[in-house]
C-alpha positions as CSV (number, residue, x, y, z in Angstrom):
1,X,99.3,77.3,113.0
2,X,95.6,76.9,113.6
3,X,93.2,79.3,111.9
4,X,95.6,80.4,109.2
5,X,95.2,80.1,105.4
6,X,98.1,79.4,103.2
7,X,97.9,81.3,100.0
8,X,99.6,80.2,96.8
9,X,100.6,83.0,94.5
10,X,100.8,83.3,90.7
11,X,98.3,80.4,90.1
12,X,96.9,82.0,87.0
13,X,100.2,82.6,85.3
14,X,101.2,78.9,85.6
15,X,98.0,77.5,84.2
16,X,97.4,75.8,87.5
17,X,94.3,73.6,87.9
18,X,93.0,72.1,91.1
19,X,90.9,69.1,91.7
20,X,87.8,69.4,93.8
21,X,89.6,68.3,97.0
22,X,92.1,71.1,96.7
23,X,89.4,73.6,96.0
24,X,87.5,72.3,99.0
25,X,90.6,72.6,101.2
26,X,91.5,76.1,100.0
27,X,87.9,77.5,100.1
28,X,86.9,75.8,103.4
29,X,83.8,74.4,101.6
30,X,82.8,70.8,101.5
31,X,83.0,69.1,98.1
32,X,79.2,68.6,98.2
33,X,78.7,72.4,98.3
34,X,81.1,72.8,95.4
35,X,79.1,70.2,93.4
36,X,75.9,71.9,94.3
37,X,77.3,75.3,93.2
38,X,78.3,73.7,90.0
39,X,74.9,72.2,89.5
40,X,73.4,75.7,90.1
41,X,75.7,77.2,87.5
42,X,77.6,79.4,90.1
43,X,81.0,77.7,89.3
44,X,82.1,75.5,86.5
45,X,84.7,72.8,86.3
46,X,87.2,72.7,83.5
47,X,87.0,68.9,83.1
48,X,88.0,65.8,85.1
49,X,91.0,64.1,86.2
50,X,89.8,60.5,86.6
51,X,86.6,60.8,88.6
52,X,87.5,64.2,90.2
53,X,86.4,67.5,88.9
54,X,89.1,70.0,88.0
55,X,88.8,73.8,88.5
56,X,90.8,76.7,87.3
57,X,92.2,79.1,89.8
58,X,89.5,81.8,89.2
59,X,87.0,79.5,90.9
60,X,88.4,80.7,94.2
61,X,87.5,84.3,93.2
62,X,84.0,83.2,92.3
63,X,83.7,81.3,95.6
64,X,84.8,84.5,97.5
65,X,82.1,86.5,95.7
66,X,79.5,83.8,96.6
67,X,80.7,83.8,100.2
68,X,80.4,87.6,100.4
69,X,77.0,87.5,98.8
70,X,75.8,84.9,101.2
71,X,77.2,86.8,104.2
72,X,75.2,89.9,103.0
73,X,72.0,87.8,102.8
74,X,71.7,87.5,99.0
75,X,70.1,84.3,97.7
76,X,72.0,82.0,95.4
77,X,69.7,83.1,92.6
78,X,70.6,86.7,93.3
79,X,74.3,85.9,93.4
80,X,74.1,83.9,90.1
81,X,72.6,87.0,88.5
82,X,75.8,88.9,89.5
83,X,77.9,86.8,87.1
84,X,78.0,87.4,83.4
85,X,77.9,84.4,81.0
86,X,81.6,85.1,80.3
87,X,82.5,84.6,83.9
88,X,82.8,88.3,84.8
89,X,80.9,90.3,87.4
90,X,77.9,92.6,86.6
91,X,76.7,93.5,90.1
92,X,73.6,95.7,90.2
93,X,74.6,98.7,92.4
94,X,71.0,99.5,93.3
95,X,70.6,95.9,94.6
96,X,73.7,96.5,96.8
97,X,72.2,99.7,98.2
98,X,68.8,98.0,98.8
99,X,70.6,95.1,100.6
100,X,72.6,97.5,102.7
101,X,69.4,99.3,103.7
102,X,67.8,96.0,104.6
103,X,70.8,95.1,106.8
104,X,70.7,98.5,108.5
105,X,67.0,98.0,109.3
106,X,67.8,94.6,110.8
107,X,70.6,96.1,112.8
108,X,68.2,98.8,114.2
109,X,65.6,96.1,115.0
110,X,68.1,93.9,116.7
111,X,69.6,96.9,118.6
112,X,66.1,97.6,120.0
113,X,65.7,94.0,121.0
114,X,69.2,94.1,122.6
115,X,68.3,97.2,124.5
116,X,65.1,95.5,125.8
117,X,67.1,92.5,126.9
118,X,69.7,94.6,128.7
119,X,67.0,96.6,130.5
120,X,65.3,93.4,131.6
121,X,68.6,92.0,132.9
122,X,69.1,95.0,135.3
123,X,65.5,96.1,135.9
124,X,64.8,96.8,139.6
125,X,61.1,96.0,139.4
126,X,60.0,93.0,141.5
127,X,58.7,91.3,138.4
128,X,59.4,92.1,134.7
129,X,55.7,92.2,134.2
130,X,55.5,95.2,136.6
131,X,58.1,97.2,134.7
132,X,56.6,99.8,132.4
133,X,59.6,99.7,130.1
134,X,59.5,96.0,129.8
135,X,55.7,96.2,129.1
136,X,56.4,98.6,126.2
137,X,59.1,96.3,124.8
138,X,56.6,93.4,124.9
139,X,53.9,95.5,123.3
140,X,56.3,96.7,120.6
141,X,57.4,93.2,119.8
142,X,53.9,91.7,119.8
143,X,52.6,94.4,117.5
144,X,55.6,94.4,115.1
145,X,56.5,97.9,116.2
146,X,60.2,97.1,116.5
147,X,60.2,96.1,112.8
148,X,58.3,99.2,111.8
149,X,60.6,101.4,113.8
150,X,63.6,100.0,112.0
151,X,61.8,100.3,108.6
152,X,60.9,104.0,109.3
153,X,64.5,104.7,110.3
154,X,65.7,103.1,107.1
155,X,63.3,105.1,105.0
156,X,64.3,108.4,106.7
157,X,67.9,107.7,106.1
158,X,67.3,106.8,102.4
159,X,65.3,110.0,101.8
160,X,68.0,112.1,103.4
161,X,70.7,110.4,101.4
162,X,68.9,111.3,98.1
163,X,68.2,114.9,99.3
164,X,64.4,114.5,99.4
165,X,62.6,117.2,101.3
166,X,60.6,115.0,103.6
167,X,59.5,115.3,107.2
168,X,60.8,112.8,109.7
169,X,58.4,110.2,110.7
170,X,56.5,111.0,113.9
171,X,55.3,108.2,116.1
172,X,52.2,108.6,118.2
173,X,51.8,107.0,121.5
174,X,48.6,105.0,121.9
175,X,47.3,103.3,124.9
176,X,48.8,99.8,125.0
177,X,51.1,100.6,122.1
178,X,54.9,101.0,122.1
179,X,56.5,104.3,122.8
180,X,59.9,105.5,124.0
181,X,60.7,104.7,127.5
């Protein structure tokens, strides 16, 4: 069946070791990536069988953590810091919150861009340059306002989450600057 992953159970209890080709097949990563991760200290082989590296079954757990970290936007150095020397995990929860906040800011920025694109797609103005809303989107993008709006929204949410008594950010409309529309 295409798109399915076959899972072998009880690998740890049998003392099962896999060569690099098996790890590549099970993880979906090329052997070159596995060698690179080993070079960076993210994973470790247990030895060799002929010319092929061998890995214990816990390597799949480590690769899953690496994949999750990469999907969240962590660098390989940041991910490496999440592992202890003994092979366990020591994930900094504050770093997770900071990354989640960063992701939310990016989502807000991308949502604003998406809204602008959707408006441009259905705008009734003879030319996009004649549309006041489109002009505001262009001004916001050229002055970085879309990024600042997302950052302010992230800061407001963070201060509310920690119970800070802060006033919500107020944006002022300036001639030629972005505003709501």
